[in-house]
A tleap script that builds the chain and sets N, CA, C and O, in Angstrom:
source leaprc.protein.ff14SB
mol = sequence {
  NMET GLU PRO GLU LYS CYS PRO ALA CYS GLY
  ASN GLU ASN LEU LYS ILE HIE GLU GLN ILE
  ALA VAL GLY ARG ILE ARG SER ALA ARG THR
  GLY LYS VAL LEU LYS ASP GLU GLY TYR LEU
  ASP THR THR CYS TRP ASN PHE PHE CYS LYS
  CYS GLY TRP VAL GLY GLU THR LEU THR CGLN
}
set mol.1.N position { -83.408 83.307 44.814 }
set mol.1.CA position { -82.509 83.136 43.457 }
set mol.1.C position { -81.081 82.858 44.231 }
set mol.1.O position { -80.530 83.688 44.953 }
set mol.2.N position { -80.659 81.741 43.990 }
set mol.2.CA position { -79.293 81.271 44.379 }
set mol.2.C position { -78.406 81.591 43.389 }
set mol.2.O position { -78.561 81.016 42.311 }
set mol.3.N position { -77.248 82.610 43.538 }
set mol.3.CA position { -76.253 82.550 42.551 }
set mol.3.C position { -75.511 81.307 42.310 }
set mol.3.O position { -75.211 80.542 43.227 }
set mol.4.N position { -75.176 81.077 40.925 }
set mol.4.CA position { -74.520 80.055 40.457 }
set mol.4.C position { -72.876 80.371 40.532 }
set mol.4.O position { -72.056 79.492 40.794 }
set mol.5.N position { -72.594 81.501 40.312 }
set mol.5.CA position { -71.237 81.857 40.491 }
set mol.5.C position { -71.167 83.228 40.878 }
set mol.5.O position { -72.142 83.935 40.626 }
set mol.6.N position { -69.989 83.811 41.556 }
set mol.6.CA position { -69.786 84.994 42.176 }
set mol.6.C position { -69.747 86.056 41.023 }
set mol.6.O position { -69.054 85.958 40.010 }
set mol.7.N position { -70.542 87.019 41.313 }
set mol.7.CA position { -70.541 88.139 40.140 }
set mol.7.C position { -69.449 89.084 40.021 }
set mol.7.O position { -69.331 89.778 39.011 }
set mol.8.N position { -68.527 89.160 41.143 }
set mol.8.CA position { -67.322 89.718 41.293 }
set mol.8.C position { -65.989 89.170 40.408 }
set mol.8.O position { -65.231 89.857 39.723 }
set mol.9.N position { -65.953 87.896 40.614 }
set mol.9.CA position { -64.865 87.195 40.119 }
set mol.9.C position { -65.058 85.695 39.170 }
set mol.9.O position { -64.138 85.032 38.691 }
set mol.10.N position { -66.224 85.469 39.095 }
set mol.10.CA position { -66.794 84.342 38.271 }
set mol.10.C position { -66.521 82.993 39.241 }
set mol.10.O position { -66.968 81.929 38.812 }
set mol.11.N position { -65.953 82.987 40.269 }
set mol.11.CA position { -65.668 81.738 41.061 }
set mol.11.C position { -67.114 80.782 41.413 }
set mol.11.O position { -68.071 81.212 42.057 }
set mol.12.N position { -67.013 79.504 40.868 }
set mol.12.CA position { -68.488 78.684 40.773 }
set mol.12.C position { -68.492 78.150 42.300 }
set mol.12.O position { -69.486 77.504 42.631 }
set mol.13.N position { -67.574 78.337 43.169 }
set mol.13.CA position { -67.312 77.626 44.507 }
set mol.13.C position { -67.741 78.492 45.532 }
set mol.13.O position { -66.852 78.933 46.261 }
set mol.14.N position { -68.947 78.849 45.760 }
set mol.14.CA position { -69.644 79.750 46.747 }
set mol.14.C position { -69.640 78.918 47.936 }
set mol.14.O position { -69.569 77.689 47.957 }
set mol.15.N position { -69.746 79.915 49.177 }
set mol.15.CA position { -70.131 79.459 50.363 }
set mol.15.C position { -71.061 80.105 50.834 }
set mol.15.O position { -71.179 81.315 50.643 }
set mol.16.N position { -72.137 79.174 51.753 }
set mol.16.CA position { -73.070 79.810 52.436 }
set mol.16.C position { -73.145 80.072 53.874 }
set mol.16.O position { -73.086 79.098 54.623 }
set mol.17.N position { -73.260 81.183 54.341 }
set mol.17.CA position { -73.147 81.289 55.947 }
set mol.17.C position { -74.729 81.440 56.500 }
set mol.17.O position { -75.579 82.247 56.125 }
set mol.18.N position { -74.820 80.504 57.408 }
set mol.18.CA position { -76.014 80.529 57.719 }
set mol.18.C position { -76.036 80.758 59.602 }
set mol.18.O position { -75.139 80.541 60.416 }
set mol.19.N position { -77.301 81.220 59.784 }
set mol.19.CA position { -77.506 81.667 61.231 }
set mol.19.C position { -78.773 80.640 61.599 }
set mol.19.O position { -79.894 80.846 61.133 }
set mol.20.N position { -78.558 79.806 62.254 }
set mol.20.CA position { -79.588 78.750 62.796 }
set mol.20.C position { -80.095 79.075 64.361 }
set mol.20.O position { -79.392 79.715 65.143 }
set mol.21.N position { -81.188 78.636 64.646 }
set mol.21.CA position { -81.629 78.654 66.126 }
set mol.21.C position { -81.820 77.196 66.375 }
set mol.21.O position { -82.426 76.408 65.649 }
set mol.22.N position { -81.200 76.941 67.539 }
set mol.22.CA position { -81.080 75.669 67.921 }
set mol.22.C position { -81.603 75.611 69.528 }
set mol.22.O position { -81.154 76.372 70.385 }
set mol.23.N position { -82.546 74.662 69.769 }
set mol.23.CA position { -83.110 74.662 71.272 }
set mol.23.C position { -82.079 73.816 72.122 }
set mol.23.O position { -81.688 72.715 71.736 }
set mol.24.N position { -81.752 74.276 73.050 }
set mol.24.CA position { -80.792 73.549 74.229 }
set mol.24.C position { -81.300 73.826 75.526 }
set mol.24.O position { -82.038 74.770 75.806 }
set mol.25.N position { -80.888 72.998 76.271 }
set mol.25.CA position { -81.216 72.943 77.701 }
set mol.25.C position { -79.816 73.145 78.613 }
set mol.25.O position { -78.941 72.279 78.607 }
set mol.26.N position { -79.709 74.311 79.351 }
set mol.26.CA position { -78.773 74.544 80.202 }
set mol.26.C position { -78.851 74.471 81.704 }
set mol.26.O position { -79.958 74.715 82.183 }
set mol.27.N position { -78.007 74.218 82.414 }
set mol.27.CA position { -78.035 74.326 83.868 }
set mol.27.C position { -78.006 76.076 84.160 }
set mol.27.O position { -77.090 76.790 83.750 }
set mol.28.N position { -79.135 76.560 84.906 }
set mol.28.CA position { -79.020 77.752 85.442 }
set mol.28.C position { -78.149 78.154 86.434 }
set mol.28.O position { -77.861 79.329 86.664 }
set mol.29.N position { -77.667 77.050 87.109 }
set mol.29.CA position { -76.568 77.174 88.314 }
set mol.29.C position { -75.184 77.337 87.412 }
set mol.29.O position { -74.638 78.440 87.436 }
set mol.30.N position { -74.634 76.338 86.665 }
set mol.30.CA position { -73.597 76.303 86.005 }
set mol.30.C position { -73.322 76.964 84.660 }
set mol.30.O position { -72.225 77.350 84.255 }
set mol.31.N position { -74.621 77.038 83.967 }
set mol.31.CA position { -74.302 77.632 82.487 }
set mol.31.C position { -74.136 76.553 81.711 }
set mol.31.O position { -74.346 76.639 80.501 }
set mol.32.N position { -73.784 75.525 82.225 }
set mol.32.CA position { -73.236 74.079 81.086 }
set mol.32.C position { -74.541 73.595 80.481 }
set mol.32.O position { -75.626 73.429 81.039 }
set mol.33.N position { -74.107 73.360 78.909 }
set mol.33.CA position { -75.220 72.794 78.223 }
set mol.33.C position { -75.550 71.466 78.606 }
set mol.33.O position { -74.675 70.606 78.701 }
set mol.34.N position { -76.837 71.219 78.849 }
set mol.34.CA position { -77.043 69.682 79.273 }
set mol.34.C position { -77.673 68.942 78.306 }
set mol.34.O position { -77.555 67.719 78.393 }
set mol.35.N position { -78.378 69.446 77.320 }
set mol.35.CA position { -78.871 68.693 76.033 }
set mol.35.C position { -79.246 69.778 74.853 }
set mol.35.O position { -79.887 70.816 75.015 }
set mol.36.N position { -78.726 69.312 73.710 }
set mol.36.CA position { -79.034 70.095 72.596 }
set mol.36.C position { -80.230 69.250 72.008 }
set mol.36.O position { -80.217 68.020 71.971 }
set mol.37.N position { -81.301 70.067 71.537 }
set mol.37.CA position { -82.493 69.408 71.289 }
set mol.37.C position { -82.627 69.587 69.470 }
set mol.37.O position { -83.666 69.453 68.824 }
set mol.38.N position { -81.505 69.862 69.023 }
set mol.38.CA position { -81.237 69.596 67.632 }
set mol.38.C position { -81.769 70.797 66.958 }
set mol.38.O position { -82.250 71.745 67.579 }
set mol.39.N position { -81.661 70.730 65.556 }
set mol.39.CA position { -81.825 71.848 64.637 }
set mol.39.C position { -83.516 72.449 64.425 }
set mol.39.O position { -84.441 71.729 64.047 }
set mol.40.N position { -83.597 73.416 64.649 }
set mol.40.CA position { -84.966 73.930 64.795 }
set mol.40.C position { -85.462 74.792 63.669 }
set mol.40.O position { -86.596 74.660 63.209 }
set mol.41.N position { -84.498 75.778 63.183 }
set mol.41.CA position { -84.800 76.719 62.051 }
set mol.41.C position { -83.806 77.477 61.565 }
set mol.41.O position { -83.054 77.919 62.434 }
set mol.42.N position { -83.543 77.789 60.389 }
set mol.42.CA position { -82.619 78.790 59.634 }
set mol.42.C position { -83.244 79.987 59.719 }
set mol.42.O position { -84.393 80.072 59.288 }
set mol.43.N position { -82.571 81.165 60.313 }
set mol.43.CA position { -83.091 82.409 60.661 }
set mol.43.C position { -82.551 83.309 59.445 }
set mol.43.O position { -83.219 84.264 59.050 }
set mol.44.N position { -81.502 83.021 58.952 }
set mol.44.CA position { -80.892 83.988 57.904 }
set mol.44.C position { -79.817 83.208 57.138 }
set mol.44.O position { -79.372 82.160 57.606 }
set mol.45.N position { -79.379 83.719 55.930 }
set mol.45.CA position { -78.241 83.131 55.387 }
set mol.45.C position { -77.674 84.097 54.257 }
set mol.45.O position { -78.416 84.999 53.867 }
set mol.46.N position { -76.562 83.980 53.776 }
set mol.46.CA position { -76.130 84.579 52.671 }
set mol.46.C position { -75.025 84.025 51.878 }
set mol.46.O position { -74.342 83.130 52.375 }
set mol.47.N position { -74.820 84.388 50.898 }
set mol.47.CA position { -73.359 83.746 49.898 }
set mol.47.C position { -72.392 84.380 50.154 }
set mol.47.O position { -72.539 85.564 50.454 }
set mol.48.N position { -71.157 83.826 50.121 }
set mol.48.CA position { -70.040 84.637 49.952 }
set mol.48.C position { -68.854 84.007 49.185 }
set mol.48.O position { -68.923 82.823 48.857 }
set mol.49.N position { -67.858 84.695 48.911 }
set mol.49.CA position { -66.935 84.135 47.913 }
set mol.49.C position { -65.417 84.293 48.522 }
set mol.49.O position { -65.269 85.149 49.395 }
set mol.50.N position { -64.530 83.686 48.202 }
set mol.50.CA position { -62.952 83.682 48.842 }
set mol.50.C position { -62.589 85.104 48.155 }
set mol.50.O position { -61.503 85.525 48.554 }
set mol.51.N position { -63.066 85.722 47.465 }
set mol.51.CA position { -62.596 87.213 46.743 }
set mol.51.C position { -62.944 88.373 47.585 }
set mol.51.O position { -62.505 89.514 47.445 }
set mol.52.N position { -63.863 87.920 48.560 }
set mol.52.CA position { -64.301 88.997 49.491 }
set mol.52.C position { -65.985 89.539 49.070 }
set mol.52.O position { -66.604 90.309 49.805 }
set mol.53.N position { -66.471 89.067 47.970 }
set mol.53.CA position { -67.592 89.243 47.752 }
set mol.53.C position { -68.748 88.706 48.596 }
set mol.53.O position { -68.841 87.480 48.538 }
set mol.54.N position { -69.677 89.336 49.387 }
set mol.54.CA position { -70.700 88.812 50.069 }
set mol.54.C position { -72.217 89.172 49.459 }
set mol.54.O position { -72.518 90.335 49.193 }
set mol.55.N position { -73.023 88.197 49.290 }
set mol.55.CA position { -74.372 88.621 48.637 }
set mol.55.C position { -75.249 89.210 49.985 }
set mol.55.O position { -74.885 89.312 51.157 }
set mol.56.N position { -76.435 89.524 49.399 }
set mol.56.CA position { -77.347 90.141 50.551 }
set mol.56.C position { -77.990 89.108 51.233 }
set mol.56.O position { -78.259 88.014 50.738 }
set mol.57.N position { -78.280 89.529 52.584 }
set mol.57.CA position { -78.726 88.551 53.717 }
set mol.57.C position { -80.229 88.223 53.093 }
set mol.57.O position { -81.011 88.952 52.482 }
set mol.58.N position { -80.316 86.874 53.481 }
set mol.58.CA position { -81.813 86.307 52.884 }
set mol.58.C position { -82.179 85.909 54.383 }
set mol.58.O position { -81.453 85.472 55.276 }
set mol.59.N position { -83.753 86.249 54.367 }
set mol.59.CA position { -84.306 85.577 55.632 }
set mol.59.C position { -85.493 84.749 55.151 }
set mol.59.O position { -86.073 84.932 54.080 }
set mol.60.N position { -85.814 83.746 56.128 }
set mol.60.CA position { -86.979 82.819 55.872 }
set mol.60.C position { -88.151 83.466 56.578 }
set mol.60.O position { -89.260 82.933 56.548 }
savepdb mol mol.pdb
quit
């Protein structure tokens, strides 16, 4: 269930904080990222509002 507005203040412009898993290749010697292999999976996300309200964390 996605909230349509903030339950604390009624703001309809909520934001989503996502944590994603991304594949990448790094140099073992330097630690430099050599290649990002792109988006792989969203691990969890939550809604938040500028008033400070944060929704519960949802996982996939």
